[in-house]
C-alpha positions as CSV (number, residue, x, y, z in Angstrom):
1,M,86.6,95.7,88.5
2,P,89.9,94.0,89.5
3,G,89.5,90.3,90.3
4,Q,86.2,89.9,88.6
5,G,86.8,89.4,84.9
6,T,84.0,88.3,82.6
7,L,83.4,84.6,81.7
8,Q,84.2,85.5,78.1
9,G,87.5,87.1,79.2
10,F,88.2,84.1,81.4
11,V,87.7,81.6,78.6
12,R,89.7,83.7,76.1
13,S,92.5,84.1,78.6
14,L,92.7,80.5,79.6
15,L,92.6,79.3,76.0
16,R,95.4,81.7,75.2
17,R,97.5,80.5,78.1
18,T,96.9,76.8,77.3
19,P,97.4,76.2,73.5
20,N,95.6,73.1,72.3
21,N,93.4,73.2,75.5
22,K,95.9,71.4,77.7
23,E,95.0,70.8,81.3
24,V,96.0,73.4,83.9
25,N,97.1,73.1,87.5
26,F,95.3,75.4,89.9
27,I,97.2,76.5,93.0
28,L,95.9,78.7,95.8
29,S,97.5,80.2,98.8
30,P,96.1,81.5,102.1
31,V,99.6,82.3,103.3
32,L,100.9,85.9,103.0
33,Y,104.4,86.9,104.0
34,F,106.5,89.8,102.8
35,S,109.6,89.3,100.8
36,S,112.2,92.0,101.1
37,I,113.6,93.8,98.1
38,P,117.4,93.9,97.7
39,E,119.2,97.3,97.7
40,G,119.2,99.3,94.5
41,F,115.8,98.2,93.1
42,M,112.6,100.1,93.0
43,V,109.1,98.6,93.3
44,T,106.6,100.1,90.8
45,T,103.7,98.9,88.7
46,L,103.8,97.8,85.1
47,K,103.4,100.8,82.8
48,Q,102.6,101.2,79.2
49,E,106.2,101.7,78.3
50,H,106.9,98.2,79.6
51,V,104.5,96.5,77.2
52,E,107.1,95.6,74.6
53,T,109.4,94.1,77.2
54,V,106.6,92.0,78.7
55,V,105.4,90.8,75.3
56,Q,109.0,89.9,74.3
57,E,109.7,88.0,77.5
58,W,106.4,86.1,77.8
59,P,106.9,82.6,76.3
60,Y,103.2,82.3,75.1
61,S,103.1,85.7,73.2
62,G,103.4,83.9,69.9
63,T,100.3,81.8,70.4
64,F,97.8,84.5,69.5
65,S,97.7,87.5,67.3
66,D,96.5,90.2,69.7
67,C,98.9,89.5,72.5
68,K,100.3,93.0,72.7
69,E,96.8,94.5,72.9
70,W,95.6,92.0,75.5
71,I,98.7,92.6,77.7
72,C,98.3,96.3,77.4
73,D,94.6,96.0,78.4
74,M,95.5,93.9,81.5
75,M,98.1,96.4,82.5
76,K,95.6,99.2,82.4
77,Q,92.8,97.4,84.2
78,F,94.3,95.1,86.8
79,P,96.9,95.3,89.6
80,S,100.5,94.6,88.9
81,V,103.9,94.8,90.6
82,C,107.1,95.5,88.9
83,I,110.7,95.8,90.1
84,E,112.9,98.1,88.2
85,N,116.7,98.2,88.3
86,E,118.7,101.4,89.0
87,H,118.2,102.4,85.3
88,G,114.4,102.1,85.4
89,K,114.4,98.9,83.4
90,P,111.8,96.3,84.5
91,I,113.5,93.2,85.7
92,A,110.7,91.3,87.5
93,W,107.0,91.5,87.3
94,V,103.6,89.8,87.8
95,L,100.1,90.9,87.2
96,Q,96.5,89.9,87.8
97,Q,94.9,88.6,84.7
98,D,91.5,89.3,83.4
99,Y,90.0,86.2,85.0
100,G,91.3,87.1,88.4
101,Y,94.3,84.9,88.7
102,I,97.9,86.2,89.2
103,G,100.2,85.3,86.3
104,M,102.8,86.2,83.8
105,L,105.4,86.1,86.5
106,H,108.8,86.8,85.0
107,V,112.3,87.6,86.2
108,V,114.9,88.6,83.6
109,P,117.5,85.8,83.5
110,E,120.5,87.8,84.8
111,Y,118.5,88.7,87.9
112,R,117.2,85.2,88.8
113,R,118.0,83.5,92.1
114,A,117.7,86.9,94.0
115,K,114.2,86.2,95.3
116,L,112.7,88.9,93.0
117,G,110.0,86.5,91.7
118,S,108.9,85.8,95.3
119,A,109.0,89.6,96.1
120,V,106.7,90.7,93.2
121,T,104.4,87.7,93.8
122,M,104.0,88.4,97.5
123,L,103.6,92.2,97.0
124,L,100.8,91.5,94.4
125,M,99.2,89.0,96.8
126,E,99.3,91.6,99.5
127,K,97.7,94.2,97.3
128,L,94.9,91.7,96.1
129,H,94.3,90.5,99.7
130,K,93.8,94.1,100.9
131,E,91.2,94.6,98.1
132,G,89.3,91.4,99.3
133,N,90.2,89.3,96.3
134,Y,91.0,85.6,96.2
135,I,94.6,84.8,95.6
136,C,95.1,82.1,93.0
137,S,97.4,81.2,90.2
138,S,97.0,78.9,87.1
139,I,99.9,77.1,85.6
140,T,100.2,74.9,82.6
141,V,101.2,71.4,83.4
142,E,104.4,71.7,81.4
143,N,105.7,74.7,83.3
144,K,107.7,72.7,85.9
145,T,109.7,75.8,86.9
146,S,106.6,77.8,87.8
147,I,105.0,74.9,89.6
148,A,108.2,74.5,91.7
149,F,108.2,78.2,92.4
150,H,104.6,78.2,93.6
151,E,105.3,75.2,95.9
152,R,108.4,76.9,97.4
153,T,106.4,80.1,98.0
154,K,103.8,78.3,100.1
155,F,101.0,78.0,97.5
156,N,98.8,74.9,98.0
157,Y,98.0,72.7,95.1
158,V,94.3,72.2,94.5
159,D,93.9,68.6,93.6
160,D,91.1,67.2,91.4
161,F,89.9,70.6,90.2
162,K,88.0,70.6,86.9
163,I,86.8,73.5,84.8
164,G,84.1,73.4,82.2
165,F,83.5,76.1,79.6
166,V,80.7,77.2,77.5
167,V,82.0,79.4,74.7
168,Y,79.6,81.9,73.3
169,P,80.3,83.7,70.0
170,S,81.3,87.3,70.5
171,E,78.9,90.1,69.3
172,E,81.4,90.8,66.5
173,S,81.4,87.2,65.2
174,S,77.6,87.0,65.5
175,Q,77.2,90.2,63.5
176,N,79.5,88.8,60.8
177,Q,77.3,85.7,60.4
178,I,74.1,87.7,59.9
């Protein structure tokens, strides 16, 4: 069910996003506003044929071995928004991750500064809001560009927010130990 990932999925995703267990800023937004799409672009969702592009462009894809499989699973199970150019190539996207937060926002460099990041984020927020989901985003402390983007798009920083985890072994690793 979108927006309600498992604890195991949440822990796995957060650890993937934050190599070496670095702290994460949590930013929430109650504000929704629509961002217009410039002429010549088409709003779609991420599709399986976009997996390679998303994996190549995501800066953390090298931090774990099953990145392609994980992204593919998220694209199948959770809402996303993608903007394609006139040739059908994805140029901006964002998706809900398996722990319910929006993330993996990316705009191809030659299309930056055209408000496409704001557009895909707001469109996904609108979609999640209509489904009754909370709208939140998690950003690594080092990602100053993303933090600035979220501040500009009216997200509110949640100060003094701590998360604790209990990591249980997966069924697969438990069976291997028997």
